[in-house]
C-alpha positions in Angstrom: -134.2 224.8 53.7 -131.7 226.8 51.7 -132.6 230.4 51.2 -133.3 231.1 47.5 -130.8 233.4 45.8 -132.2 236.5 44.2 -133.7 235.8 40.8 -130.8 237.0 38.7 -128.1 236.3 41.3 -128.1 239.9 42.4 -127.4 243.2 40.8 -123.7 243.2 41.7 -123.1 239.7 40.2 -124.9 240.7 37.0 -122.8 243.8 36.7 -119.6 241.9 37.2 -120.5 239.4 34.6 -121.4 242.2 32.2 -118.0 243.9 32.8 -116.2 240.7 31.9 -118.3 239.9 28.9 -117.8 243.5 27.7 -114.2 242.6 27.0 -115.7 241.3 23.8 -115.6 244.9 22.6 -111.8 244.5 22.3 -112.2 241.2 20.5 -114.7 242.3 17.9 -113.5 241.9 14.4 -110.7 239.5 15.4 -113.2 237.0 16.8 -116.7 236.1 15.8 -119.4 236.6 18.5 -119.7 232.8 19.2 -115.9 232.7 19.8 -115.7 235.4 22.5 -115.9 232.8 25.3 -112.7 231.2 24.1 -110.9 234.2 25.5 -113.2 235.5 28.2 -113.7 232.2 30.2 -110.0 231.4 30.7 -109.2 235.0 31.3 -111.8 235.1 34.0 -110.2 232.1 35.6 -106.7 233.6 35.4 -107.9 236.9 36.8 -109.8 235.3 39.7 -106.7 233.3 40.7 -104.5 236.3 40.3 -106.7 238.4 42.6 -106.8 235.7 45.2 -103.0 235.5 45.3 -102.4 239.2 45.4 -102.2 239.6 49.2 -99.5 236.9 49.5 -97.5 237.9 46.3 -94.4 239.2 48.2 -94.4 236.2 50.6 -94.5 233.7 47.7 -91.7 235.5 45.9 -89.5 235.5 49.0 -90.2 231.8 49.6 -89.5 230.9 46.0 -86.1 232.6 46.1 -85.3 230.7 49.3 -86.5 227.3 48.1 -86.0 227.3 44.3 -82.9 225.1 44.6 -85.1 222.4 46.1 -86.8 219.8 44.0 -89.6 219.5 46.5 -90.9 223.0 47.1 -94.6 222.6 46.4 -95.7 222.5 50.1 -93.7 225.6 51.0 -95.1 227.6 48.1 -98.7 226.5 48.8 -98.3 227.4 52.5 -96.9 230.8 51.5 -99.8 231.6 49.1 -102.5 230.4 51.4 -104.1 228.3 48.6 -103.5 225.0 46.9 -102.0 226.9 44.0 -99.4 229.7 43.6 -97.5 231.8 41.0 -93.8 232.3 41.1 -93.6 234.7 38.1 -92.2 238.2 38.8 -95.1 239.6 36.9 -98.6 240.7 38.0 -101.4 242.2 35.8 -100.2 245.7 37.0 -96.5 245.1 35.9 -97.5 243.4 32.7 -99.2 246.7 31.6 -95.9 248.6 32.2 -94.4 247.0 29.1 -96.8 247.0 26.1 -94.1 246.1 23.6 -93.3 242.7 25.3 -96.8 241.9 26.5 -96.8 238.5 24.7 -93.6 237.1 26.2 -94.3 238.6 29.6 -97.8 237.3 29.8 -96.6 233.8 28.9 -94.0 234.1 31.6 -96.7 235.0 34.1 -98.9 232.1 33.1 -95.9 229.7 33.2 -95.3 230.8 36.8 -98.5 229.1 38.0 -98.5 225.8 39.8 -99.1 222.7 37.7 -102.8 222.5 38.7 -103.6 226.0 37.3 -101.5 225.4 34.1 -103.5 222.2 33.5 -106.7 224.2 33.6 -105.4 226.6 31.0 -104.0 223.8 28.9 -107.4 222.0 28.8 -109.0 225.3 27.7 -106.3 225.6 24.9 -105.6 229.1 26.1 -102.2 229.3 24.4 -104.0 229.2 21.0 -106.0 232.3 22.0 -102.9 234.2 23.3 -101.2 233.7 19.9 -104.3 234.9 18.1 -104.7 238.0 20.3 -101.0 238.8 20.0 -101.0 238.5 16.2 -104.2 240.6 16.1 -102.8 243.3 18.3 -105.4 243.1 21.1 -103.6 241.1 23.9 -102.4 244.2 25.7 -105.9 245.7 25.6 -107.5 242.5 26.9 -105.1 242.3 29.8 -105.8 246.0 30.5 -109.6 245.4 30.4 -109.3 242.6 33.0 -107.1 244.8 35.2 -109.7 247.5 35.5 -111.2 248.4 38.9 -114.5 247.0 37.8 -113.0 243.7 37.0 -111.5 243.2 40.5 -112.4 239.6 41.5 -110.6 239.4 44.8 -112.3 237.4 47.5 -113.0 240.6 49.4 -115.0 242.0 46.4 -116.5 238.7 45.1 -117.4 235.9 47.5 -116.7 232.3 46.4 -120.4 231.5 45.8 -120.9 234.7 43.9 -118.0 233.8 41.7 -119.8 230.6 40.9 -122.7 232.7 39.7 -120.5 234.8 37.5 -118.9 231.8 36.0 -122.3 230.3 35.3 -123.5 233.5 33.7 -120.4 233.6 31.4 -120.8 229.9 30.5 -124.5 230.5 29.7 -123.7 233.4 27.3 -121.0 231.3 25.6 -123.2 228.2 25.4 -126.2 230.2 24.1 -124.0 231.8 21.4 -123.2 228.4 20.1 -126.9 227.3 20.3 -125.7 224.1 21.9 -127.8 221.0 22.9 -130.2 221.4 25.7 -128.7 221.4 29.2 -125.2 220.6 27.9 -123.2 222.6 30.4 -125.3 224.2 33.1 -128.4 223.9 35.2 -130.5 226.7 36.7 -129.8 227.2 40.4 -133.5 226.9 41.4 -133.5 223.3 40.0 -130.2 222.5 41.7 -131.6 223.8 45.1 -134.7 221.5 44.7 -132.5 218.5 44.1 -130.3 219.3 47.0 -133.3 219.7 49.3 -134.7 216.4 48.2 -131.4 214.6 48.8 -131.1 216.1 52.3 -134.8 216.1 53.3 -134.2 213.5 56.0 -130.9 214.9 57.3 -127.4 213.6 56.7 -127.2 210.9 59.3 -124.6 211.0 62.1 -123.5 214.6 63.0 -120.0 215.5 62.0 -119.7 212.6 59.5 -117.7 212.9 56.3 -119.8 212.9 53.1 -118.8 212.5 49.5 -120.7 214.1 46.6 -120.2 213.1 42.9 -121.4 214.7 39.6 -120.7 212.6 36.5 -121.4 215.5 34.2 -120.3 218.4 36.4 -120.2 221.3 33.9 -118.9 224.2 36.0 -119.4 222.2 39.2 -122.3 224.3 40.4 -124.3 221.2 41.5 -121.4 220.1 43.7 -120.9 223.5 45.3 -124.6 223.9 46.0 -124.8 220.4 47.5 -121.8 221.1 49.7 -123.5 224.3 50.9 -126.7 222.5 51.6 -125.1 219.7 53.6 -123.2 222.3 55.7 -126.5 224.1 56.4 -128.0 220.9 57.6 -124.9 220.0 59.7 -122.3 222.7 60.2 -119.8 220.1 61.4 -120.0 217.8 58.3 -116.9 217.3 56.2 -117.7 217.3 52.4 -115.5 216.1 49.6 -116.6 216.8 46.1 -115.8 214.7 43.0 -116.7 215.4 39.4 -116.0 214.5 35.8 -116.5 216.7 32.7 -115.6 216.3 29.1 -116.0 219.9 27.9 -112.5 221.5 28.3 -113.8 225.0 29.1 -116.3 224.1 31.8 -113.8 221.6 33.2 -111.3 224.4 33.5 -113.8 226.5 35.4 -114.8 223.7 37.7 -111.2 222.8 38.5 -110.3 226.5 39.1 -113.4 226.8 41.4 -112.2 223.8 43.4 -108.7 225.3 43.7 -110.1 228.6 45.0 -112.3 226.8 47.5 -109.4 225.0 49.0 -110.5 221.5 47.9 -108.5 218.8 46.1 -108.3 219.7 42.4 -107.4 216.1 41.6 -111.0 215.2 42.4 -112.0 217.2 39.3 -111.3 214.9 36.4 -111.4 215.4 32.6 -112.8 212.8 30.3 -115.9 211.2 28.9 -117.8 209.5 31.7 -119.3 206.8 29.5 -116.2 205.7 27.7 -113.5 206.8 30.1 -114.7 206.5 33.7 -112.3 208.3 35.9 -113.9 207.0 39.1 -114.0 203.3 38.5 -114.4 201.5 41.9 -115.4 204.7 43.8 -118.5 204.8 45.9 -120.2 208.0 47.0 -122.8 209.1 49.6 -124.6 211.4 47.1 -124.8 211.6 43.4 -126.3 214.7 41.8 -126.3 215.2 38.0 -128.0 216.6 34.9 -126.6 214.4 32.1 -127.3 215.3 28.5 -130.5 213.8 27.0 -131.4 213.3 23.4 -127.7 213.0 22.6 -126.5 209.9 20.8 -123.7 207.8 22.2 -122.3 206.4 18.9 -118.8 207.8 19.6 -118.7 205.9 23.0 -120.4 202.8 21.6 -117.4 200.6 21.3 -116.2 201.2 24.9 -119.8 201.0 26.3 -120.6 197.7 24.6 -117.3 196.2 25.7 -118.1 197.1 29.3 -121.7 195.9 28.9 -120.3 192.5 27.9 -118.7 192.2 31.3 -122.2 191.9 32.9 -122.3 192.6 36.6 -118.5 193.4 36.5 -119.3 196.6 34.5 -121.7 199.4 34.7 -123.9 198.6 31.7 -124.6 194.9 31.9 -128.3 195.4 32.7 -129.1 196.7 29.2 -128.3 199.4 26.6 -130.7 202.1 25.4 -131.0 203.2 21.8 -127.9 204.8 20.4 -129.9 207.9 19.8 -130.2 208.7 23.5 -127.7 207.8 26.1 -129.2 209.4 29.2 -130.1 206.0 30.8 -126.4 205.0 30.6 -125.7 207.9 33.0 -128.4 206.5 35.2 -126.6 203.2 35.4 -123.3 204.9 36.0 -124.8 206.8 38.9 -126.3 203.7 40.5 -122.9 201.9 40.2 -121.3 204.7 42.2 -123.8 204.8 45.1 -122.8 203.5 48.5 -125.2 200.9 50.1 -127.0 203.9 51.8 -126.3 206.4 49.1 -128.8 208.7 47.4 -129.0 210.0 43.9 -131.0 212.8 42.2 -130.6 212.8 38.4 -132.5 214.6 35.7 -134.0 212.7 32.7 -136.4 213.6 30.0 -139.7 211.8 29.4 -138.3 209.0 27.3 -136.7 207.3 30.3 -140.2 206.7 31.6 -141.5 204.6 28.8 -139.2 204.1 25.8 -138.4 200.6 24.7 -140.7 197.5 24.5 -140.6 194.7 27.1 -137.2 193.1 27.1 -135.5 196.1 25.5 -132.6 197.9 27.1 -134.5 200.8 28.5 -137.2 198.5 29.9 -134.6 196.2 31.5 -132.9 199.3 33.1 -136.2 200.3 34.6 -136.9 196.7 35.7 -133.4 196.6 37.3 -134.0 199.8 39.3 -137.5 199.0 40.4 -137.2 195.3 41.2 -134.1 196.1 43.3 -136.4 198.6 45.1 -134.0 201.5 44.5 -136.5 203.9 42.8 -137.8 206.2 45.6 -139.5 209.0 43.6 -139.9 210.7 40.3 -140.7 214.5 40.2 -141.9 216.2 37.1 -140.4 219.7 36.9 -142.3 222.6 35.3 -141.8 223.0 31.6 -139.6 225.9 30.5 -137.4 225.5 33.6 -134.1 225.2 31.6 -132.2 227.8 29.6 -131.9 225.7 26.5 -135.0 223.5 26.4 -138.7 223.7 27.2 -139.5 220.0 27.2 -140.8 217.9 30.1 -138.1 216.9 32.5 -138.0 214.7 35.6 -135.9 214.3 38.7 -135.4 210.6 39.5 -134.6 210.0 43.2 -132.7 206.7 43.6 -131.5 205.2 46.9 -130.2 201.8 47.9 -131.6 202.2 51.4 -135.2 203.2 51.5 -136.9 204.0 54.7 -139.3 201.4 56.1 -142.5 203.1 55.0 -141.2 203.5 51.4 -140.0 200.0 50.9 -141.7 198.3 48.0 -143.2 201.6 46.8 -142.6 204.5 44.5 -143.8 208.1 44.7 -144.7 210.0 41.6 -144.9 213.8 42.1 -146.4 216.2 39.5 -144.8 219.5 40.2 -145.4 220.9 36.7 -147.6 223.6 38.1 -145.4 224.4 41.0 -143.5 227.5 39.8 -143.7 231.2 39.1 -143.6 232.9 35.7 -140.4 235.1 35.2 -140.9 238.7 34.4 -138.2 238.3 31.8 -137.3 235.0 30.2 -133.7 233.8 29.7 -133.5 231.7 26.6 -136.2 229.0 27.1 -136.3 229.5 30.8 -139.7 231.2 31.4 -140.4 230.0 35.0 -138.7 229.7 38.3 -139.1 227.1 41.0 -139.3 229.7 43.8 -138.5 229.1 47.4 -142.3 228.7 48.1 -142.6 226.3 45.2 -139.7 224.3 46.4 -141.1 224.1 49.9 -144.4 222.8 48.6 -142.6 220.1 46.5 -140.5 219.0 49.4 -143.5 218.9 51.7 -145.3 216.6 49.2 -142.2 214.4 49.0 -141.7 214.1 52.7 -145.4 213.5 53.5 -145.4 210.4 51.2 -149.1 210.3 50.6 -151.5 210.2 47.7 -152.7 213.8 48.0 -152.8 217.2 46.3 -151.0 220.1 47.9 -151.9 223.7 47.2 -150.3 227.1 48.1 -150.6 230.6 46.6 -152.0 229.3 43.4 -149.4 226.5 43.0 -150.4 222.9 42.8 -148.3 219.8 43.6 -149.8 216.3 43.3 -148.4 213.1 44.8 -149.3 209.5 44.1 -148.0 206.4 45.8 -147.6 203.1 43.9 -146.4 199.6 44.8 -143.4 198.7 42.7 -145.2 196.0 40.7 -147.7 198.6 39.4 -145.2 199.5 36.8 -144.5 196.0 35.6 -146.3 193.9 33.0 -145.9 190.7 31.1 -146.1 191.1 27.4 -147.7 187.9 26.1 -148.0 186.8 22.5 -151.5 185.6 21.6 -151.8 183.1 18.8 -154.8 182.0 16.7 -155.0 178.8 14.7 -154.3 178.7 11.0 -157.6 177.5 9.3 -157.7 176.0 5.8 -160.8 174.5 4.3 -162.7 175.1 7.5 -160.3 173.0 9.6 -157.4 173.9 11.9 -154.0 173.0 10.4 -151.8 170.8 12.6 -148.2 169.8 12.3 -146.7 167.0 14.4 -149.7 167.0 16.6 -149.7 170.7 17.3 -152.0 173.4 15.9 -150.2 175.7 13.5 -150.5 179.4 14.3 -151.8 181.9 11.8 -149.0 184.6 12.0 -151.3 187.1 10.3 -153.5 187.0 13.3 -150.8 187.1 15.9 -151.4 189.7 18.6 -149.9 190.9 21.9 -151.3 191.8 25.3 -149.8 193.5 28.3 -150.9 191.7 31.4 -150.2 193.6 34.7 -147.7 191.9 37.0 -149.4 189.9 39.7 -152.4 189.1 37.6 -152.9 185.5 36.5 -152.4 185.3 32.7 -155.0 182.5 32.4 -157.6 184.6 34.2 -156.7 187.5 32.0 -157.2 185.4 28.8 -160.6 184.2 30.0 -161.7 187.7 30.7 -160.1 189.8 27.9 -159.4 187.4 24.9 -161.2 184.1 24.9 -164.8 185.6 24.8 -163.8 187.1 21.4 -161.4 184.4 20.2 -162.2 181.1 22.0 -159.4 179.2 20.1 -156.6 181.6 21.0 -153.7 180.6 23.2 -150.5 182.1 24.7 -147.1 181.2 23.3 -145.4 181.2 26.7 -141.9 181.0 25.2 -142.4 184.5 23.8 -143.6 186.1 27.1 -141.4 189.0 28.4 -141.6 191.1 31.5 -141.5 194.9 30.9 -141.6 198.1 33.0 -142.9 201.5 32.1 -144.0 204.5 34.2 -147.2 206.0 33.0 -146.6 209.4 34.5 -148.9 211.4 32.3 -151.8 208.9 32.6 -151.4 208.9 36.4 -152.1 212.6 36.7 -154.4 213.1 33.8 -157.6 215.0 34.7 -160.7 214.4 32.5 -162.4 217.5 31.5 -166.0 216.9 30.6 -167.3 218.2 27.3 -170.0 220.9 27.3 -173.5 219.6 26.9 -174.7 219.4 23.3 -177.5 221.9 24.0 -175.0 224.5 25.2 -172.8 224.0 22.1 -175.9 224.2 19.8 -177.1 227.4 21.4 -173.7 229.0 21.0 -173.5 228.0 17.4 -177.0 229.3 16.7 -176.1 232.6 18.4 -173.0 232.8 16.2 -174.9 232.1 13.0 -177.5 234.8 13.9 -174.8 237.3 14.5 -173.1 236.4 11.2 -176.3 236.6 9.3 -177.0 240.1 10.7 -173.5 241.3 9.6 -174.0 239.8 6.1 -177.4 241.5 5.9 -175.9 244.9 6.7 -173.3 244.4 4.0 -175.8 243.6 1.3 -178.0 246.5 2.3 -175.0 248.9 2.1 -174.1 247.4 -1.4 -177.6 248.0 -2.6 -177.4 251.7 -1.7 
């Protein structure tokens, strides 16, 4: 299993993030606190790329002069830089500071010297707007100077690639929290990501040395992708991993693309756009899907495109059914399933509404039916509350695969890991607990064992329950009663007329004979009732809370009475003392 990173990503990383965020001191007054990230995030990207390219600066300059007359010079410059990006400008951060008077023009020259892939990142982050603001406000030189300090050195020798990911995550967290944005909009805590990665790779990666693809439909800063890549390589050092991601927030997209550039991957695999309305990976299939899509967020903006695609039926992603426009998280579930290879695996975070929202025949119920009846739902794991930075609500990891192992076929595993965590000494936003390495090991143990059992370790509890697929299904029947007038049943065209005021519904578990159910549950109390079979609908819901509910017996009446009597006696004594004092 992956070794757990230190709780706050280590003292060095925290200090580096603090140094970068302290640039806000130079922005104070010109920018409001919630706007600091508009400058700090793109500047962090620029400085990281700058420091990576520093050792090959002279070589790139020489190659550029030799090849600048060629239209096709990309490959030469990339080879010279040692990365998939380069910069041909004569300026560096050091030489920029030698000419304070022309800092604006020179800094733009420096940025324009970057390869197209880096310029695209900065364009998405609308960095030119901030350069103009800083130049007009007289702080551009100071900001460049702040980022050129020894403490802000972000060369690979000083900051490893994975650690840089933590720094980016820290900066994005501060920026996001300053905006008080929707829960989980941009980033997911690493302890949760590690759990998802361990679940996805719990049974290995298949053939050694194989190529694997990983996709995150709401990648944020791409931390899920990078963690999954690390995990796969720990399981199999010879595996080749290619990451793909889509993101619609320009700032986090910029960070993700910059991270991919620095890692030596293909930046074209990081794509900008709205996954629901502008799918950048149509027709792609992946080995792994890992994602934390937004929940509780409406999809009204994407409605026209989504509904148009839903009308395509099996030719689109959403033909199964559409959830309420107030919550689009199950649309991401369908998108993920459409992107899985025949032996692919997905771990995706959802809140509780995906378990039960919607009546039989509704969009959410039909989505659950689609997943379960195709035997793709492998497990659902309840995470501890207060695991996320921006929300404390109940959350769940759905594990979906199109190729279940033999013992799991036709079954679903529910795991209650809500008590499998450790309280933090200091909370970060709403995050008050961590899924520690020990907690993660216990959850993975329960998952792999695939038994109905309770697992305990060091005060932590993890409960597992195995169900057959049909246990979550039911037939919603409409029970009618005859309309009676003057003591007689009303008939029309030879058929008894139903009394709509007495119409009722019953949920009959799948596999149970409806006639037998009626005999046992309805007819003894309403012998003239019947089922309107034309109105019957099959539904699916997952009663997670009910499955793990533990009844706590009430104290005996005598015990309660004795405690009340003792309390009354104590109160009477206090009142008596007060009255005696008053009499004196």
